[in-house]
C-alpha positions in Angstrom: 124.8 81.2 88.9 121.1 79.7 88.5 117.9 80.9 89.7 114.7 78.7 90.4 111.1 80.8 90.2 108.6 78.6 92.0 105.2 79.6 91.8 101.4 78.6 92.6 98.7 80.4 90.3 95.3 80.3 90.4 94.3 82.7 88.2 96.9 83.1 86.0 98.3 86.5 87.9 101.2 84.8 89.5 102.2 82.8 86.5 102.2 86.3 84.5 104.7 88.0 87.2 106.8 84.5 87.2 107.2 85.0 83.5 107.9 88.6 83.7 110.8 87.8 86.1 111.9 84.8 84.3 112.7 87.1 81.1 114.5 90.2 83.1 116.5 87.5 84.7 117.5 85.8 81.0 118.0 89.7 79.7 120.6 90.0 82.4 122.3 86.3 81.2 120.8 84.5 84.4 120.1 81.1 84.0 116.4 80.7 85.1 113.9 77.5 85.6 110.3 78.3 86.1 108.8 75.7 88.7 104.7 75.7 88.7 103.3 74.1 91.8 100.0 72.3 90.7 97.3 71.4 92.8 95.7 68.2 93.5 92.2 69.5 93.7 91.5 73.0 93.3 89.7 74.6 96.4 86.7 76.6 95.5 87.1 80.6 96.9 86.1 80.3 100.4 87.9 77.0 101.0 91.0 78.6 100.0 90.9 81.8 102.0 90.3 79.3 105.2 93.1 77.1 104.4 95.2 80.3 104.0 93.6 82.1 107.4 94.8 78.7 109.1 97.9 78.1 107.4 96.9 74.4 106.3 98.9 72.3 104.1 97.0 71.7 101.0 98.1 68.6 98.5 100.3 69.4 95.4 100.7 66.9 92.6 104.4 67.6 92.2 106.4 67.1 95.1 109.7 65.5 94.0 111.7 68.5 93.2 115.6 68.9 94.1 116.0 72.6 95.2 120.0 71.8 95.2 120.9 73.0 92.2 119.7 76.8 92.5 121.6 79.6 94.0 118.5 81.5 94.9 114.8 80.7 94.9 112.3 83.1 93.8 108.9 81.9 95.4 105.5 83.5 94.0 102.0 83.1 95.3 98.7 84.7 95.6 97.7 86.2 98.6 94.6 84.7 100.2 93.3 86.5 103.3 96.1 88.5 103.9 98.4 85.2 103.9 100.2 83.1 101.0 98.5 80.6 99.4 99.2 77.2 101.6 100.0 75.4 98.6 103.4 77.2 98.4 104.0 76.1 102.3 103.0 72.2 101.1 105.7 73.0 98.5 108.3 74.4 101.1 107.8 71.6 103.1 108.5 68.7 100.3 111.1 70.0 98.0 114.6 68.7 98.4 117.5 70.5 99.4 115.7 73.3 100.5 117.4 74.2 103.8 120.2 76.5 103.7 118.9 78.5 100.6 118.0 82.0 100.4 114.2 82.6 99.0 112.6 85.7 97.8 109.3 85.9 98.0 106.9 87.8 95.1 103.3 87.9 96.2 100.3 89.1 94.0 96.6 90.0 94.9 93.9 92.3 94.9 94.9 94.2 98.2 96.9 97.2 98.6 100.5 96.5 98.4 101.1 98.2 101.9 98.8 95.2 103.5 101.3 92.8 103.2 103.3 92.9 106.0 101.4 89.8 107.7 102.1 88.0 104.3 106.0 88.5 104.8 105.4 87.6 108.8 103.6 84.4 108.0 106.4 83.3 105.5 109.3 84.3 107.8 107.5 82.2 110.6 107.4 79.2 108.0 110.7 79.3 106.7 112.8 79.7 109.8 111.8 76.0 111.2 112.7 74.7 107.8 116.1 76.1 107.6 115.2 78.3 104.9 117.0 82.1 105.1 114.1 84.8 103.7 116.1 87.5 101.6 114.9 90.8 102.7 114.0 91.7 99.2 110.0 91.2 98.9 108.0 92.1 95.9 104.0 92.8 96.3 102.0 93.1 93.4 98.4 94.3 93.0 96.1 93.4 90.0 92.5 94.0 89.6 90.7 92.4 87.2 93.5 90.3 85.8 95.0 93.6 85.4 98.7 94.5 87.2 97.9 98.0 88.6 100.5 98.3 91.4 104.0 97.2 92.0 105.5 96.9 88.8 107.6 100.1 89.2 109.6 97.7 92.1 110.2 94.7 89.6 113.4 95.9 88.6 114.8 97.1 91.7 113.5 93.3 93.0 115.9 91.8 90.2 118.9 94.2 91.1 118.3 92.7 94.7 118.2 89.5 94.0 121.2 89.6 91.4 123.0 91.2 94.3 122.1 88.0 96.6 123.2 86.0 93.8 126.4 87.4 93.4 127.1 88.7 97.1 
């Protein structure tokens, strides 16, 4: 089985989590690829928040990804204005062979992890029209000044749930 970990990271927090997940899956003898979404132009802080609130797509460099050879896709994104980064939306709309896949999400941000309900709702609304299945498992993580301060205790359970999807 093979897992693709797709992520966008503006400050490095989401990249940090993607690498933690990669290592933990490798410890479980699972094949994993990391795919970093690259923006064409990095928006300023307020422009990024505005685009997230409106759920606008923002242009990305890497659009030629065939997701067909992954059994499960993990998608990571920072939380902007309570919503996922628009770069993730752009990727999900442009990646090849993603309909029919199961996608599980991890979200990073400074807001408390209990406030990520809207984040999940936005993602579900984006995925359904694309024919993508959203996994029940979601990993919210809270950062302060580049340090993971909440959510780390849920990483191992997230891994187990994903492996169950993969084998189930």
